[in-house]
N, CA, C and O of each residue as an XYZ file, in Angstrom:
340
protein
N       5.196     -9.326     30.722
C       4.236     -8.250     30.662
C       3.348     -8.442     29.436
O       3.771     -8.992     28.419
N       2.125     -7.980     29.556
C       1.163     -8.052     28.456
C       0.968     -6.641     27.886
O       0.811     -5.671     28.627
N       0.983     -6.556     26.558
C       0.809     -5.281     25.877
C      -0.327     -5.395     24.860
O      -0.535     -6.447     24.256
N      -1.046     -4.304     24.685
C      -2.089     -4.199     23.675
C      -1.603     -3.234     22.608
O      -1.194     -2.111     22.906
N      -1.654     -3.680     21.372
C      -1.240     -2.834     20.261
C      -2.426     -2.572     19.354
O      -3.203     -3.476     19.046
N      -2.554     -1.331     18.933
C      -3.554     -0.930     17.943
C      -2.788     -0.555     16.684
O      -2.011      0.400     16.671
N      -3.021     -1.329     15.620
C      -2.245     -1.210     14.392
C      -3.148     -0.669     13.280
O      -4.245     -1.179     13.050
N      -2.668      0.369     12.599
C      -3.417      1.016     11.526
C      -2.642      0.837     10.222
O      -1.457      1.161     10.152
N      -3.309      0.323      9.194
C      -2.678      0.071      7.894
C      -3.462      0.813      6.826
O      -4.693      0.771      6.808
N      -2.745      1.498      5.933
C      -3.404      2.158      4.806
C      -2.458      2.164      3.613
O      -1.261      1.907      3.743
N      -3.025      2.465      2.448
C      -2.207      2.539      1.242
C      -1.226      3.700      1.337
O      -1.521      4.733      1.938
N      -0.061      3.514      0.735
C       0.908      4.596      0.641
C       0.372      5.676     -0.293
O      -0.464      5.412     -1.157
N       0.860      6.875     -0.106
C       0.482      7.992     -0.968
C       0.825      7.650     -2.420
O       1.917      7.161     -2.711
N      -0.114      7.912     -3.317
C       0.106      7.652     -4.730
C      -0.378      6.284     -5.197
O      -0.392      6.012     -6.398
N      -0.773      5.425     -4.267
C      -1.294      4.108     -4.630
C      -2.811      4.216     -4.806
O      -3.504      4.747     -3.938
N      -3.307      3.724     -5.901
C      -4.742      3.776     -6.182
C      -5.512      2.933     -5.166
O      -5.128      1.807     -4.851
N      -6.605      3.504     -4.660
C      -7.449      2.835     -3.663
C      -8.867      2.747     -4.239
O      -9.685      3.633     -3.995
N      -9.164      1.692     -4.995
C     -10.461      1.592     -5.670
C     -11.648      1.625     -4.712
O     -12.699      2.173     -5.045
N     -11.489      1.052     -3.544
C     -12.602      1.044     -2.582
C     -12.964      2.463     -2.160
O     -14.146      2.804     -2.099
N     -11.969      3.290     -1.870
C     -12.273      4.662     -1.459
C     -12.877      5.468     -2.614
O     -13.730      6.327     -2.390
N     -12.442      5.197     -3.834
C     -13.014      5.877     -5.001
C     -14.495      5.536     -5.128
O     -15.319      6.418     -5.368
N     -14.831      4.263     -4.966
C     -16.237      3.840     -5.034
C     -17.065      4.433     -3.909
O     -18.205      4.843     -4.129
N     -16.515      4.484     -2.725
C     -17.249      5.058     -1.585
C     -17.492      6.542     -1.803
O     -18.592      7.034     -1.553
N     -16.468      7.264     -2.270
C     -16.649      8.699     -2.549
C     -17.725      8.925     -3.601
O     -18.530      9.849     -3.484
N     -17.738      8.093     -4.614
C     -18.755      8.199     -5.661
C     -20.148      7.963     -5.075
O     -21.088      8.697     -5.380
N     -20.273      6.950     -4.244
C     -21.565      6.650     -3.615
C     -22.000      7.780     -2.692
O     -23.181      8.126     -2.652
N     -21.065      8.356     -1.955
C     -21.403      9.488     -1.084
C     -21.951     10.657     -1.898
O     -22.932     11.293     -1.513
N     -21.301     10.927     -3.026
C     -21.759     12.012     -3.895
C     -23.169     11.732     -4.406
O     -24.011     12.629     -4.416
N     -23.432     10.499     -4.828
C     -24.765     10.136     -5.330
C     -25.828     10.221     -4.238
O     -27.003     10.454     -4.525
N     -25.417     10.032     -3.001
C     -26.358     10.127     -1.878
C     -26.531     11.569     -1.386
O     -27.290     11.827     -0.453
N     -25.823     12.495     -2.021
C     -25.983     13.901     -1.670
C     -24.978     14.424     -0.670
O     -25.093     15.563     -0.219
N     -24.002     13.623     -0.316
C     -22.952     14.078      0.599
C     -21.828     14.713     -0.216
O     -20.740     14.153     -0.346
N     -22.113     15.880     -0.754
C     -21.209     16.543     -1.696
C     -19.989     17.160     -1.036
O     -19.038     17.521     -1.729
N     -19.989     17.289      0.270
C     -18.853     17.891      0.965
C     -17.709     16.907      1.188
O     -16.612     17.326      1.558
N     -17.931     15.628      0.977
C     -16.867     14.629      1.135
C     -15.935     14.734     -0.074
O     -16.359     14.495     -1.204
N     -14.696     15.083      0.153
C     -13.757     15.341     -0.943
C     -12.626     14.319     -1.021
O     -12.059     14.115     -2.095
N     -12.295     13.685      0.073
C     -11.189     12.739      0.071
C     -11.468     11.646      1.085
O     -12.046     11.904      2.141
N     -11.064     10.442      0.773
C     -11.310      9.310      1.654
C     -10.168      8.323      1.512
O      -9.670      8.088      0.411
N      -9.765      7.756      2.610
C      -8.732      6.732      2.601
C      -9.251      5.530      3.371
O      -9.708      5.663      4.506
N      -9.180      4.359      2.757
C      -9.585      3.149      3.458
C      -8.344      2.471      4.025
O      -7.216      2.789      3.648
N      -8.570      1.550      4.919
C      -7.442      0.848      5.518
C      -7.914     -0.329      6.337
O      -9.064     -0.761      6.248
N      -6.999     -0.834      7.137
C      -7.286     -1.955      8.025
C      -6.887     -1.566      9.440
O      -5.993     -0.745      9.645
N      -7.559     -2.163     10.406
C      -7.261     -1.920     11.810
C      -7.132     -3.264     12.511
O      -7.976     -4.143     12.339
N      -6.078     -3.422     13.301
C      -5.863     -4.643     14.062
C      -5.625     -4.304     15.528
O      -4.966     -3.312     15.840
N      -6.155     -5.116     16.415
C      -5.795     -5.067     17.833
C      -5.066     -6.363     18.138
O      -5.588     -7.453     17.905
N      -3.872     -6.236     18.654
C      -3.029     -7.391     18.931
C      -2.565     -7.337     20.380
O      -1.994     -6.340     20.821
N      -2.811     -8.401     21.106
C      -2.305     -8.523     22.471
C      -1.067     -9.400     22.407
O      -1.082    -10.477     21.810
N       0.004     -8.929     23.028
C       1.279     -9.620     22.925
C       1.946     -9.681     24.299
O       1.839     -8.750     25.098
N       2.627    -10.783     24.553
C       3.384    -10.920     25.791
C       4.858    -10.688     25.466
O       5.406    -11.295     24.546
N       5.488     -9.805     26.231
C       6.889     -9.472     25.979
C       7.533     -9.012     27.282
O       6.842     -8.622     28.224
N       8.863     -9.061     27.327
C       9.561     -8.709     28.571
C       9.512     -7.217     28.884
O       9.555     -6.822     30.049
N       9.421     -6.375     27.824
C       9.352     -4.931     28.042
C       8.760     -4.250     26.809
O       8.527     -4.895     25.787
N       8.520     -2.952     26.912
C       7.888     -2.188     25.833
C       8.730     -2.203     24.560
O       8.190     -2.370     23.467
N      10.031     -2.032     24.687
C      10.908     -1.996     23.508
C      10.839     -3.317     22.746
O      10.738     -3.316     21.520
N      10.891     -4.424     23.446
C      10.798     -5.741     22.796
C       9.441     -5.941     22.135
O       9.354     -6.508     21.046
N       8.390     -5.479     22.791
C       7.043     -5.586     22.226
C       6.954     -4.795     20.918
O       6.417     -5.291     19.927
N       7.476     -3.575     20.914
C       7.445     -2.752     19.700
C       8.222     -3.408     18.564
O       7.771     -3.403     17.419
N       9.374     -3.967     18.873
C      10.176     -4.625     17.835
C       9.440     -5.824     17.246
O       9.470     -6.036     16.034
N       8.788     -6.600     18.089
C       8.061     -7.765     17.588
C       6.852     -7.345     16.752
O       6.552     -7.967     15.733
N       6.167     -6.303     17.178
C       5.013     -5.803     16.421
C       5.455     -5.304     15.048
O       4.768     -5.538     14.054
N       6.593     -4.621     14.986
C       7.123     -4.176     13.684
C       7.370     -5.364     12.767
O       7.034     -5.317     11.583
N       7.956     -6.430     13.306
C       8.214     -7.619     12.503
C       6.920     -8.267     12.018
O       6.830     -8.710     10.873
N       5.921     -8.318     12.896
C       4.618     -8.884     12.524
C       3.994     -8.062     11.394
O       3.459     -8.620     10.435
N       4.065     -6.749     11.512
C       3.511     -5.875     10.473
C       4.236     -6.066      9.148
O       3.605     -6.178      8.097
N       5.551     -6.104      9.201
C       6.344     -6.222      7.971
C       6.218     -7.587      7.309
O       6.270     -7.687      6.083
N       6.054     -8.638      8.106
C       6.035     -9.981      7.534
C       4.641    -10.502      7.210
O       4.498    -11.382      6.361
N       3.596     -9.969      7.879
C       2.275    -10.570      7.684
C       1.145     -9.566      7.463
O       0.345     -9.736      6.543
N       1.069     -8.540      8.280
C      -0.123     -7.679      8.266
C      -0.145     -6.653      7.142
O      -1.204     -6.113      6.819
N       1.008     -6.376      6.543
C       1.041     -5.362      5.485
C       1.788     -5.878      4.264
O       2.561     -6.833      4.333
N       1.531     -5.217      3.156
C       2.346     -5.388      1.961
C       3.208     -4.132      1.890
O       2.733     -3.086      1.448
N       4.473     -4.217      2.322
C       5.311     -3.016      2.423
C       5.522     -2.270      1.110
O       5.952     -1.117      1.119
N       5.227     -2.911     -0.014
C       5.400     -2.243     -1.305
C       4.321     -1.186     -1.504
O       4.597     -0.120     -2.054
N       3.085     -1.468     -1.060
C       1.975     -0.551     -1.327
C       1.295     -0.014     -0.077
O       0.448      0.874     -0.173
N       1.650     -0.536      1.099
C       0.974     -0.119      2.329
C       1.962      0.429      3.349
O       3.145      0.090      3.355
N       1.433      1.284      4.205
C       2.200      1.794      5.336
C       1.414      1.517      6.601
O       0.202      1.306      6.555
N       2.100      1.517      7.724
C       1.410      1.231      8.976
C       1.943      2.122     10.092
O       3.037      2.680     10.013
N       1.142      2.229     11.110
C       1.556      2.859     12.358
C       0.871      2.086     13.473
O      -0.128      1.404     13.245
N       1.405      2.196     14.664
C       0.776      1.498     15.766
C       1.048      2.213     17.082
O       2.012      2.964     17.228
N       0.154      1.948     18.035
C       0.295      2.402     19.408
C       0.365      1.159     20.278
O      -0.284      0.155     19.981
N       1.133      1.215     21.330
C       1.260      0.087     22.240
C       1.009      0.577     23.657
O       1.525      1.613     24.075
N       0.214     -0.181     24.381
C      -0.133      0.149     25.766
C       0.096     -1.069     26.652
O      -0.127     -2.205     26.232
N       0.536     -0.828     27.855
C       0.586     -1.929     28.805
C      -0.838     -2.349     29.119
O      -1.686     -1.513     29.430
N      -1.096     -3.634     29.038
C      -2.455     -4.153     29.161
C      -2.671     -4.699     30.561
O      -2.038     -5.673     30.968
N      -3.571     -4.060     31.288
C      -3.937     -4.520     32.621
C      -5.339     -5.090     32.556
O      -6.314     -4.367     32.352
N      -5.423     -6.393     32.731
C      -6.726     -7.059     32.590
C      -7.655     -6.702     33.696
O      -8.790     -7.177     33.726
């Protein structure tokens, strides 16, 4: 079976995010004064072949932990869908 995963990665709470700080500052300078908080992150779409949904989820977790994230400072979540071409 083929599965499509949408993976979202962002900094853990309490970790400084310099990019979001700079963006918030720029928004304020551009007059967007209502923007009060911003979090940046990464987004991945991964297509994976696996025997079932449970196996696909387990493999995606391993991929996230070993390559796509730094578990010390980042957290992730993902959705998995059966992919029908």
